[in-house]
C-alpha positions in Angstrom: 90.4 136.4 -250.2 89.9 134.5 -246.9 89.2 137.6 -244.9 86.5 138.7 -247.4 84.7 135.2 -247.3 84.9 135.2 -243.5 83.3 138.7 -243.4 80.5 137.7 -245.9 79.7 134.6 -243.8 79.5 136.7 -240.6 77.1 139.1 -242.4 74.9 136.3 -243.6 74.7 134.9 -240.0 73.8 138.2 -238.5 70.9 138.6 -241.0 69.6 134.9 -240.1 69.9 135.3 -236.3 66.6 137.1 -235.8 64.7 134.3 -237.8 66.3 131.6 -235.5 65.7 133.6 -232.3 61.8 133.7 -233.2 61.6 129.9 -233.1 61.3 128.5 -229.6 63.6 125.5 -228.8 62.0 122.3 -230.1 59.3 123.9 -232.1 59.1 123.2 -235.9 60.1 126.1 -238.0 56.6 126.0 -239.8 53.3 124.9 -238.2 51.6 121.8 -239.7 48.8 122.8 -242.2 45.5 121.9 -240.9 42.6 120.8 -243.3 39.1 122.0 -242.5 37.3 119.4 -240.5 34.2 119.6 -242.9 30.7 118.5 -242.1 30.0 115.7 -239.5 30.2 112.3 -240.9 26.9 110.5 -240.7 26.8 107.1 -238.8 26.3 103.7 -240.4 22.6 103.4 -240.6 22.3 99.8 -241.9 24.4 97.0 -243.2 23.1 93.9 -245.0 25.3 91.0 -246.1 22.3 88.6 -246.7 21.8 85.0 -245.2 21.9 81.7 -247.0 21.3 78.4 -245.4 24.2 76.0 -245.9 23.8 74.0 -249.1 20.6 75.9 -250.0 21.8 76.9 -253.5 19.9 79.5 -255.7 16.3 80.2 -254.7 13.8 83.0 -254.6 14.7 85.5 -251.8 12.3 86.2 -248.9 12.5 87.6 -245.4 14.7 84.6 -244.3 17.5 85.8 -246.6 17.9 89.1 -244.5 20.7 88.7 -242.0 19.9 91.9 -240.0 16.9 91.3 -237.8 16.1 95.1 -237.7 15.5 95.1 -241.4 12.6 94.2 -243.8 12.9 93.2 -247.4 10.6 94.7 -250.0 10.4 93.4 -253.6 9.1 95.5 -256.6 8.0 94.9 -260.1 5.7 92.2 -261.6 8.8 89.8 -261.3 10.2 91.0 -258.0 9.2 87.6 -256.5 11.8 86.0 -259.0 14.8 87.9 -257.6 17.1 85.0 -256.5 19.5 84.7 -253.5 22.7 82.6 -254.0 26.3 82.4 -253.3 28.2 81.3 -250.2 29.5 83.2 -247.0 33.1 83.8 -247.0 33.6 83.1 -250.8 35.1 86.3 -252.3 34.5 84.9 -255.7 30.8 84.2 -255.0 29.5 86.0 -252.0 26.0 85.7 -250.8 23.9 88.0 -253.0 20.9 88.9 -254.8 20.5 88.1 -258.6 18.0 89.4 -261.0 18.6 87.2 -264.0 15.2 85.5 -263.7 13.3 88.8 -263.9 11.6 88.8 -267.3 10.2 92.3 -266.4 12.2 95.0 -264.5 12.4 94.3 -260.8 14.0 95.6 -257.7 14.5 95.4 -253.9 14.8 97.5 -251.0 15.5 97.3 -247.3 13.5 99.1 -244.6 14.5 99.6 -240.9 11.7 98.6 -238.6 12.2 101.4 -236.2 13.8 104.3 -238.1 13.5 106.4 -241.2 17.0 107.7 -242.4 18.1 111.2 -243.1 20.1 111.2 -246.3 20.8 114.7 -246.5 24.4 116.3 -246.1 27.1 113.7 -247.0 25.0 110.6 -246.6 26.3 107.8 -248.8 25.7 104.3 -250.0 28.5 101.6 -250.2 27.7 98.3 -252.0 29.4 95.3 -253.6 28.1 94.6 -257.0 28.6 92.7 -260.4 26.8 92.9 -263.6 26.4 91.3 -267.1 25.7 92.8 -270.4 24.6 96.5 -270.4 23.1 96.3 -267.0 24.0 98.6 -264.2 23.0 98.9 -260.5 21.0 102.1 -259.8 19.9 103.2 -256.2 16.3 103.2 -255.4 14.7 105.2 -252.5 11.1 105.4 -251.1 10.5 108.5 -249.2 8.1 108.6 -246.1 5.1 110.0 -248.3 5.4 107.0 -250.5 7.3 108.6 -253.4 9.7 106.3 -255.2 12.8 107.6 -256.7 15.6 106.0 -258.8 19.0 107.7 -259.1 21.2 108.4 -262.3 24.2 106.9 -260.5 25.1 103.5 -261.6 27.6 100.9 -260.6 28.7 97.5 -261.9 31.8 95.6 -263.3 31.3 92.7 -265.7 34.8 91.4 -264.8 34.5 91.0 -261.1 32.8 91.9 -257.9 33.3 95.7 -257.4 33.0 97.5 -253.9 32.0 101.2 -254.6 30.4 104.1 -252.9 28.8 107.4 -253.7 27.4 110.5 -252.1 23.5 110.8 -252.2 24.0 114.6 -252.7 25.6 113.9 -256.0 22.9 111.9 -257.4 20.0 113.1 -259.6 16.7 111.5 -259.1 13.7 110.4 -261.3 10.3 109.3 -260.0 9.9 105.6 -260.3 6.6 103.7 -260.9 6.6 101.1 -258.1 4.8 98.4 -260.1 6.3 98.6 -263.5 9.7 100.2 -262.2 9.7 102.6 -265.2 10.9 106.3 -264.7 8.4 109.1 -264.9 8.7 112.8 -265.7 11.8 114.9 -265.4 14.4 115.0 -262.8 13.2 116.1 -259.5 15.0 119.4 -258.7 15.3 119.2 -255.0 13.7 115.9 -253.5 13.3 116.0 -249.6 15.6 113.1 -248.5 15.4 114.0 -244.8 13.1 111.1 -244.2 13.6 108.2 -246.3 11.7 104.9 -245.6 13.6 102.3 -247.9 16.7 102.1 -249.7 17.6 99.6 -252.5 18.4 98.9 -256.1 17.2 98.1 -259.6 18.7 97.8 -263.0 15.9 99.4 -265.0 16.3 96.4 -267.6 14.8 93.0 -267.5 17.1 89.8 -266.8 18.0 87.5 -269.5 18.2 84.2 -267.5 21.3 82.1 -266.6 24.6 82.8 -268.3 26.0 86.0 -269.6 23.6 88.6 -271.3 21.8 90.8 -268.7 21.5 90.6 -264.9 22.8 92.4 -261.8 24.3 90.9 -258.5 24.1 92.8 -255.3 26.0 91.5 -252.3 26.8 93.6 -249.1 25.0 97.0 -248.9 25.9 99.9 -246.3 24.0 103.0 -245.9 25.5 106.0 -243.9 22.8 108.5 -242.7 21.2 109.9 -239.6 18.4 107.7 -238.1 15.0 109.5 -237.5 12.5 107.7 -235.3 9.3 106.5 -237.1 
């Protein structure tokens, strides 16, 4: 019995010898699988965390509330002036943010870079930190270089706590937005040209309901990733 087992082992070794001979010393038996690099990642175009004077409390937001000196704040809707800024720097439970509860008509806000448009084609994205109440959700708003305003069907917001989320612009469907009433118009725009966007912001498409639970959105830090285009 032993001679037969020895012979069988010797035969297996002979069959495996060529495979081992093909592998150089110190080289893994199988090369590591490489994933495609994919399209180039767009740079961070803007980041805004808002600015609140110590002890200022809740008050109507204006240009003083913008922390990034390269950005301008634009308010939309009949009650855009009633968007409030509140919160406290470094407070995870109540970060500095914009709040729409006092907007009795639909309102919204955008940010505009003073020196550049932004190209939001490819894998451009938005990342923001939000919280909502009631049935409200945070929708992205874009203003194009030709003045066209768009609102996206993407929506974020948790009623339980602050939520940081991000989404690709290319996966959003866009409707035209009336800049005064902030109501949607017409059908979805098939292929909007997002290669030169002037402003980026948000709306809820629903009026606020005042203090307390019911209906409002909070928007804290916002980041936009896209390619700058000189104005």
